[in-house]
N, C-alpha and C positions, 0 to 999 in steps of 0.2 A: 488440248494442250493450253490454248490461252484463258478459257475461263476458269481455267485450276487455278494459273500463276494468278489471274486475278482477284479469285477468290483468296487465295494467300495473302496477298498483300493487302486487303480488305481487314481480313483476320488479325492480321501481326500489326497494323495500322490500329483496330479498333484496342487490342491488348497493352500496346503502348499509351494511347491515351488513358484508359482505365488505371494503369500504373503510375502516369502524371498525377491524374488526379487522386491516388493514393497516396503519395507524396507530401502531394498538397493538404490533405486531410492529415496526415500522419504529423507534419509539422504545428500545424493548427492546435490540435490538440495537445502537441506537449507546449506548447508557449501558452495557451490559455487555460487549459484542465490538468495539470501538473501529471500529464500523461508521463511515463518513466520512457524518456529517448531510448532506450534499448529494447523496447520492446515493441510489439505488432509493426514487424519490417525495419525498425531502428535505425529510420535514415537520419537520424541526429545522434546517432550512438556515438560516432567520430567526433563529436565537437565537445562530449562532455565526460568525464570519469563514470563508469556503471554505478549506478546510485546504490549503497547499501542501509541499512537500517540496524539500530540496536536499540534495545527494549534494557531499560533500567526500569526493574519492579523493586517494591518497597512493601512488603507484608508486614503489619501488625503481629508482633509475639515471633516473630521468624526473624535470624538475623538473613544482613544480606549477604546472599552466594553466587556463585558464579552459575549455580545450575539454573538461574533465572534463564539464561541465554540461550539454552537447550528448548528450543518450540518450533517444534516440526508443526504442530497441528495449529498454534496460534499461527505461523508464516502463512502455511497454506491456505487458512480461510481469510486471512487478510492480503490474499492474492501477490504475497510479498513486497505487500507496499507498491503495487507496478501503480494505483492510484491512491498516493497518500492523502489525497482530501477526501477521500469517500468518509461517509456518515459514519457512525458506529452503530450497530447491531447487539442484540443480544447474544446473536451465533458467535458475533465475531469476540465477544468477550466473553463467552463460555468456554470459547478455545483456548485460553489463555487456562482455566481450569483443569482443561482436559490435561495439560501437560505438566501440569502442578496440583495434585490433586490435594497435597498438604497445605493448600492457601485454602480452601473453599473454606467459606465462612467467617473470612479475617478480612479485615479492612484493607484493601488494596490501594496504591497508589500507579501508575503505569506512566511512564515517559519514553515516548518511542522519538528516535532522534533518526534524520535523514541525512547523508552526506549532501551536501551542496557544495557545488562550483561556481566560483565567480572569476569572469576572464579579466576586468580592470577593477581594480589591481590583481592577481592572480592568487586566489587563495583556495582553500577546500577546506571545511571545517562541517561538523554536524550540528544541524540546527533542530531546536524541538519543535517537533510536526504533530506530535499529538501527546494532550494532556489526559490523564483519564483517572478518576478516583470512583473504587467502587466498594458499596458498602453492603451489608448483608443484615436486615432488618428480620429475616427469620431463617431457618435452614434450606428452604427451597426457592427463597425467593433474594434478587440482586437489582441494586439502583446503581446508576453511576451519574457523576456528571462530568462532561467533557469538554475539550478545549481542542478543536482540530482545525486547523488553518486559519486560527484565530476566530472560527465559529464557535460558542459558543451551546450547547443543546444538553438534555437530561434524558432519563429513561429507564426504564425497568425492565426486568426479564425473569422467566423463570427457569432453576437448574435443570437440564433436561435429565438426570438422571436418576 
């Protein structure tokens, strides 16, 4: 009986230590790597409103529509912007065209804004986080120029279909 009690105390103490370690790691990731405070345990979720992102798209030759806001593939491929400063990839861009096939082959400009919360003074606003220009030199290839969290990048991808 004594051995079982001692073993349980050691196990619970170890779990508590791991939990405290994870809390510190989570708070570090939120502060220094723009991790969504509401994800992966969410230890900072009660200090900030839930982040939301907005997708604003301009496709040349097509009028602006509310339809661009319906983007299930784009949202899932981009992890719902849990890590908003993650670099752009061809698959992340292609997911926009999976949701909006009528935009294929047309120059597209995407602006993704994420709600930011400031404590002093208290305010909440949508801040541009990702600016992306996509061009189609031919039917199967697209190129992009992006600015993600103030980092410039360029790339090239193949349309998978």
